[in-house]
C-alpha positions as CSV (number, residue, x, y, z in Angstrom):
1,M,33.2,14.8,-11.2
2,P,30.2,15.3,-13.5
3,G,26.8,14.3,-12.3
4,F,24.2,12.0,-13.8
5,T,22.5,13.1,-17.0
6,I,18.7,12.5,-17.4
7,P,19.2,9.6,-19.8
8,E,21.7,8.0,-17.4
9,A,19.3,8.4,-14.5
10,L,16.4,7.0,-16.5
11,A,18.5,4.0,-17.6
12,E,19.4,3.3,-14.0
13,L,15.7,3.4,-13.1
14,A,14.8,1.1,-15.9
15,A,17.3,-1.4,-14.7
16,L,15.6,-1.5,-11.3
17,E,12.2,-2.6,-12.8
18,D,11.0,-5.9,-11.5
19,P,7.7,-7.3,-12.8
20,K,6.9,-9.1,-9.5
21,M,7.6,-6.0,-7.5
22,R,5.3,-4.0,-9.9
23,A,2.5,-6.4,-9.4
24,A,2.8,-6.1,-5.6
25,N,3.1,-2.3,-5.8
26,E,0.1,-1.9,-8.1
27,K,-2.1,-3.6,-5.6
28,R,-1.4,-0.5,-3.4
29,G,-2.0,1.9,-6.3
30,D,1.8,2.5,-7.0
31,D,2.6,2.2,-10.6
32,H,6.3,1.1,-10.4
33,G,8.3,-2.0,-10.1
34,M,11.2,-0.9,-8.0
35,N,12.5,-2.1,-4.7
36,L,12.7,1.1,-2.7
37,S,15.9,0.1,-0.9
38,R,17.6,-0.2,-4.3
39,L,16.1,3.2,-5.3
40,R,17.5,4.8,-2.2
41,A,20.9,3.3,-3.0
42,L,20.7,4.9,-6.5
43,A,19.8,8.2,-4.9
44,K,22.8,7.9,-2.6
45,R,25.1,7.4,-5.6
46,I,23.6,10.4,-7.4
47,K,23.7,12.6,-4.3
48,T,21.8,15.9,-4.1
49,D,21.1,17.3,-7.6
50,H,18.2,19.7,-7.7
51,D,18.5,20.4,-11.4
52,L,18.3,16.7,-12.2
53,A,15.5,16.3,-9.8
54,R,13.5,18.9,-11.7
55,E,14.1,17.1,-15.0
56,L,13.1,13.8,-13.4
57,W,9.9,15.3,-12.0
58,A,9.0,16.7,-15.4
59,T,8.9,13.3,-17.0
60,G,5.6,12.6,-15.1
61,E,6.8,9.0,-14.5
62,T,6.4,7.6,-10.9
63,P,9.9,6.0,-10.7
64,A,11.5,9.2,-11.9
65,R,9.4,11.3,-9.5
66,L,10.3,9.1,-6.5
67,L,14.0,9.5,-7.4
68,A,13.5,13.3,-7.8
69,L,12.1,13.5,-4.3
70,L,15.2,11.8,-2.9
71,I,17.8,14.0,-4.6
72,C,16.1,17.4,-4.6
73,T,16.7,20.4,-2.3
74,P,13.3,21.1,-0.6
75,R,14.2,24.7,0.3
76,A,14.9,25.4,-3.4
77,F,11.2,25.1,-4.4
78,T,9.0,28.2,-4.5
79,A,5.5,28.1,-3.0
80,D,3.9,27.9,-6.4
81,E,6.1,25.0,-7.4
82,L,5.2,23.1,-4.2
83,D,1.6,23.7,-4.9
84,A,1.8,22.5,-8.5
85,M,3.8,19.4,-7.5
86,L,1.4,18.4,-4.7
87,R,-1.6,18.6,-7.1
88,E,0.2,16.0,-9.3
89,T,0.8,13.4,-6.5
90,D,-2.1,11.0,-7.1
91,V,0.2,8.0,-6.7
92,P,0.2,7.0,-3.0
93,K,4.0,6.6,-2.6
94,V,4.7,9.8,-4.5
95,N,2.2,11.7,-2.3
96,D,3.7,10.2,0.9
97,W,7.2,11.1,0.0
98,F,6.3,14.5,-1.2
99,V,4.5,15.4,2.0
100,N,7.2,13.9,4.3
101,Y,10.4,14.6,2.5
102,I,9.5,18.0,0.9
103,A,6.5,19.7,2.4
104,K,7.6,19.0,5.9
105,K,11.2,20.0,5.2
106,T,10.7,23.3,3.3
107,P,11.0,26.6,5.2
108,L,7.7,27.4,3.5
109,A,5.9,24.6,5.5
110,E,3.7,26.9,7.5
111,E,2.9,29.1,4.6
112,M,1.8,26.0,2.6
113,R,-0.2,24.6,5.5
114,V,-2.3,27.7,5.6
115,R,-2.6,27.9,1.8
116,W,-3.7,24.3,1.5
117,F,-5.9,23.9,4.6
118,D,-9.3,24.7,3.0
119,D,-8.5,23.5,-0.5
120,A,-11.4,21.7,-2.3
121,D,-8.9,19.0,-3.5
122,P,-8.8,16.4,-0.7
123,T,-5.2,15.5,-1.6
124,V,-4.2,19.1,-1.0
125,A,-6.2,19.4,2.2
126,A,-4.7,16.2,3.4
127,A,-1.2,17.6,3.1
128,A,-2.3,20.6,5.1
129,W,-3.6,18.3,7.9
130,S,-0.3,16.3,7.8
131,L,1.5,19.6,8.3
132,T,-0.9,20.5,11.1
133,S,-0.2,17.2,12.8
134,M,3.5,18.1,12.8
135,R,2.7,21.4,14.4
136,V,0.4,19.9,17.0
137,A,3.3,17.8,18.2
138,K,6.3,20.2,17.8
139,S,5.1,23.8,17.8
140,P,1.4,24.2,18.7
141,E,1.6,27.8,19.7
142,G,-1.0,29.8,17.7
143,L,-3.1,26.8,16.7
144,D,-6.7,26.6,17.8
145,L,-6.7,23.0,18.9
146,A,-10.3,23.0,20.1
147,H,-11.4,24.3,16.7
148,L,-9.4,21.5,15.0
149,L,-11.2,19.0,17.1
150,D,-14.5,20.6,16.0
151,L,-13.5,20.2,12.4
152,I,-12.4,16.6,12.9
153,E,-15.7,15.8,14.7
154,R,-17.7,17.3,11.9
155,D,-15.8,16.2,8.8
156,M,-13.6,13.2,9.4
157,K,-16.2,10.4,9.2
158,T,-17.1,11.3,5.6
159,A,-13.8,12.6,4.4
160,P,-12.1,10.8,1.4
161,P,-9.5,8.2,2.6
162,R,-6.3,10.2,2.3
163,L,-7.8,13.3,4.0
164,Q,-9.5,11.1,6.6
165,W,-6.2,9.5,7.4
166,A,-4.5,12.9,7.9
167,M,-7.3,14.2,10.0
168,N,-7.1,11.1,12.2
169,E,-3.4,11.7,12.7
170,T,-4.1,15.2,13.9
171,L,-6.7,13.8,16.3
172,A,-4.2,11.3,17.7
173,Q,-1.5,13.9,18.1
174,I,-3.8,16.3,20.0
175,G,-4.7,13.5,22.3
176,I,-1.1,12.4,22.8
177,F,0.6,15.8,23.3
178,H,-2.2,17.9,24.9
179,P,-3.5,16.2,28.1
180,S,-6.2,18.9,28.7
181,L,-7.8,17.9,25.4
182,R,-7.1,14.1,25.7
183,E,-10.6,13.2,27.0
184,R,-12.3,15.0,24.1
185,A,-10.0,13.5,21.5
186,L,-10.7,10.0,22.9
187,S,-14.4,10.7,22.9
188,I,-14.4,11.9,19.3
189,G,-12.4,8.8,18.2
190,N,-14.7,6.4,20.0
191,S,-17.8,8.2,18.6
192,L,-16.7,8.3,15.0
193,Q,-15.0,4.8,14.9
194,V,-12.8,5.8,12.0
195,L,-10.1,3.1,11.3
196,A,-11.5,1.0,14.2
197,D,-11.3,-2.1,12.1
198,Y,-8.0,-1.2,10.3
199,P,-5.9,-4.4,10.0
200,T,-2.8,-4.0,12.2
201,S,0.2,-6.4,12.1
202,P,1.3,-7.9,15.4
203,G,3.6,-5.6,17.3
204,C,2.3,-2.5,15.5
205,T,0.0,0.1,17.0
206,S,-3.5,0.5,15.5
207,P,-4.2,3.8,13.8
208,F,-7.6,3.9,15.5
209,A,-7.1,7.1,17.5
210,P,-8.2,5.9,21.0
211,I,-5.9,2.9,20.8
212,W,-3.1,5.0,19.3
213,I,-3.4,7.8,21.9
214,N,-3.6,5.4,24.9
215,E,-0.7,3.3,23.7
216,I,1.7,6.2,23.1
217,V,0.7,8.0,26.4
218,R,1.4,4.7,28.2
219,R,4.8,4.4,26.6
220,N,5.7,8.0,27.3
221,E,4.6,7.8,30.9
222,G,6.6,4.6,31.4
């Protein structure tokens, strides 16, 4: 059965546009008017189609790019393609999905983490820190965790928001998964006070690293 053409996919996306949803999304910096559950349903109908995903991404439009990230094949991108795509993810939801659905899923994840880590672009560096957080939790062998804490202590307080958030995640993961460094991670979090006042809904865990660390450790230890 033939797949969707680019005009058909774009027409489907246009039909999902909701002015009220756009107004709500734009408050968060996302320039689209789609309900993401309906977008995911569209992606499920299209199924995986990497060629179509490339065409959708090339439009430069946020709805098309979000759909592209849902129907592409992460392993099919080269390192240079991943690098170029990341540098175009200014829109928050596009960046979030690219990092979590593509960068973390590609077999090139570690290569990209190293390539991006010291990049001058904070969006690129933030992706590297997100990949570092994943390694801290799942495969820390070879990481210099003490050095990561040094960098966090030195730079997180003044980092741009996206980069600061990613560094804070690494701080929390070190504290959660590495008991020998937990006291230092808690100390850094308490000293810097990054995200200490972040509004947190009832029932959710604060992203403030000391609260985050202590809560997850409490749950894990029963």
